[in-house]
C-alpha positions in Angstrom: 98.9 -172.5 218.5 97.5 -171.5 215.1 94.2 -173.2 215.8 93.9 -171.4 219.2 94.7 -168.1 217.6 92.2 -168.7 214.8 89.5 -169.8 217.2 90.3 -166.8 219.5 90.7 -169.3 222.4 94.1 -167.9 223.2 94.3 -164.5 224.9 97.5 -162.6 225.2 96.5 -160.6 228.2 98.3 -162.0 231.2 95.9 -160.6 233.8 94.1 -162.1 236.7 90.5 -160.9 236.5 88.2 -161.4 239.4 84.5 -161.0 239.4 83.4 -160.6 243.0 80.3 -162.1 244.5 80.5 -159.9 247.6 82.4 -156.8 248.6 81.8 -156.8 252.3 80.9 -159.2 255.1 80.2 -158.0 258.5 82.9 -155.5 259.5 85.2 -156.3 256.7 85.2 -154.8 253.2 87.4 -154.9 250.1 87.9 -152.0 247.7 89.8 -151.5 244.5 91.9 -154.3 243.1 91.5 -156.3 246.3 87.8 -156.5 245.6 87.6 -156.6 241.8 90.8 -157.2 239.8 90.3 -156.1 236.2 92.3 -155.9 233.1 94.6 -152.8 233.0 93.5 -152.5 229.3 90.1 -151.4 230.4 91.6 -148.3 232.1 88.9 -148.5 234.8 90.8 -149.9 237.8 91.9 -146.6 239.3 88.6 -144.9 238.7 86.7 -147.9 240.3 89.0 -147.7 243.3 88.1 -144.0 243.7 84.4 -144.7 243.3 84.7 -147.5 245.9 86.3 -145.1 248.4 83.6 -142.5 247.8 80.9 -145.1 248.2 82.3 -146.3 251.5 82.7 -142.7 252.8 79.1 -141.9 251.8 77.8 -145.1 253.5 79.7 -144.3 256.7 78.1 -140.8 256.7 74.7 -142.4 256.2 75.2 -145.0 258.9 77.7 -143.4 261.4 76.8 -145.7 264.2 76.8 -149.0 262.3 79.8 -150.0 260.3 78.0 -153.3 259.3 75.1 -151.3 257.8 77.5 -148.9 256.2 79.5 -151.7 254.5 76.3 -153.4 253.4 75.2 -150.1 251.8 78.6 -149.9 250.1 78.2 -153.4 248.7 74.7 -152.6 247.5 75.9 -149.5 245.7 79.0 -150.9 244.1 78.8 -154.7 243.5 76.8 -154.7 240.3 78.8 -151.8 238.9 82.2 -153.4 239.5 81.0 -156.8 238.2 80.0 -155.2 234.9 83.3 -153.3 234.7 85.3 -156.6 235.1 83.1 -158.3 232.6 83.5 -155.5 230.1 87.3 -155.8 230.5 87.1 -159.5 229.9 85.0 -159.0 226.7 87.6 -156.5 225.5 90.5 -158.9 226.2 88.7 -161.7 224.4 88.1 -159.6 221.3 91.6 -158.2 221.2 93.2 -159.4 218.1 90.2 -161.5 217.0 88.2 -160.0 214.2 
């Protein structure tokens, strides 16, 4: 235990973090924690869920006759952003308590 703490290889954040490779496929999409679970310590989960919702709504307005195109647009708009948010939370968790 002492070695793990000293080497910062033990993290005390009991959180499942998920970095998505996709947010939508065909007529199915995931938003919020279903799509990109992140540490609650980052404080970004709720805001990202709202941003996902707005992105889907905007995409549906842009492609009102094609849900597949709309969800592809949503993924294009949000995937890199949410991946970076999850990675930032992971970085924060790994640095927590390690100086």
